[in-house]
C-alpha positions in Angstrom: 2.0 -9.2 26.4 0.9 -12.9 26.7 -0.5 -14.9 23.9 -4.0 -14.5 25.2 -3.7 -10.8 25.4 -2.4 -10.9 21.7 -5.3 -12.9 20.6 -7.9 -11.0 22.4 -6.7 -8.1 20.5 -5.9 -9.5 17.1 -8.8 -11.8 16.7 -11.6 -9.3 16.6 -9.6 -7.2 14.1 -9.2 -10.2 11.8 -12.9 -11.2 12.0 -13.8 -7.6 11.1 -11.5 -7.6 8.1 -12.8 -11.1 7.1 -16.4 -9.9 7.1 -15.5 -6.9 5.2 -13.8 -8.9 2.6 -16.6 -11.2 2.1 -19.0 -8.2 1.8 -16.7 -6.7 -0.9 -15.8 -3.8 1.5 -12.2 -4.5 1.9 -9.6 -5.6 -0.8 -7.8 -8.9 -0.3 -4.4 -7.2 -0.3 -5.3 -5.4 2.9 -5.8 -8.7 4.6 -2.6 -9.9 3.3 -0.8 -6.8 4.8 -2.7 -7.4 8.2 -1.7 -11.0 8.1 2.1 -10.1 7.8 1.7 -7.5 10.5 0.2 -10.0 12.8 3.0 -12.6 12.2 5.6 -10.0 12.7 4.2 -9.2 16.1 3.5 -12.8 16.9 7.2 -13.4 16.4 8.1 -11.2 19.3 5.8 -13.2 21.6 6.9 -16.6 20.4 10.6 -15.8 20.9 9.9 -15.5 24.5 8.9 -18.9 25.9 7.5 -17.3 29.1 4.7 -15.7 27.1 3.5 -19.1 25.7 2.7 -20.9 29.0 -1.0 -21.3 28.5 -2.7 -23.7 26.2 -4.4 -22.2 23.2 -8.0 -21.3 23.6 -10.6 -22.2 21.1 -10.7 -18.5 19.9 -6.9 -18.7 19.2 -7.3 -21.8 17.2 -10.1 -20.3 15.0 -8.0 -17.2 14.7 -4.9 -19.3 13.5 -7.1 -21.2 11.2 -8.7 -18.2 9.7 -5.3 -16.5 9.1 -4.2 -19.8 7.4 -7.2 -19.6 5.2 -6.4 -16.1 4.0 -2.8 -17.2 3.5 -3.4 -20.5 1.7 -6.3 -19.4 -0.4 -6.5 -16.6 -2.9 -9.3 -14.1 -2.7 -11.0 -15.2 -5.7 -11.0 -18.8 -4.3 -12.4 -17.8 -1.1 -15.1 -15.8 -2.6 -15.9 -18.3 -5.4 -15.9 -21.4 -3.3 -19.0 -21.8 -1.3 -17.4 -24.1 1.2 -14.4 -21.8 1.8 -16.5 -18.7 2.0 -18.8 -20.4 4.6 -15.8 -21.4 6.5 -14.3 -17.9 6.7 -17.7 -16.7 7.6 -18.3 -19.3 10.3 -14.8 -18.4 11.8 -15.5 -14.8 11.7 -18.8 -15.2 13.6 -17.2 -17.5 16.0 -14.7 -15.0 16.9 -17.4 -12.2 17.2 -20.1 -14.0 19.0 -19.0 -17.3 20.2 -20.9 -20.5 20.0 -19.6 -23.8 18.7 -16.2 -24.0 17.1 -16.6 -24.4 13.3 -16.4 -27.8 11.9 -13.0 -28.6 10.2 -11.4 -25.8 12.1 -7.8 -26.8 13.0 -5.6 -23.9 13.9 -2.1 -24.2 15.5 0.3 -21.5 16.4 2.9 -20.9 13.8 
């Protein structure tokens, strides 16, 4: 599996979880469990340099930024801070429907 294949599979899932969390349909702990699963799977790809030959796409950058938000900020902070909430919302929308990359979105591979 290449890095692009990985992102094409995982990004829509993360966006779905992010929207469900914002809509109070998913507990924050579920996103944390998903995040650790993603990082564990990513480790298999990142340990093989042949899989990381292409440059990260905008979708990949938004994916890593969104994952970072869920790792760095608590659930109550994301829901309670209008800026963070909007940023998560915009990242999820970008992954789902495209458009312009959200402002202040800086995602890099771990």
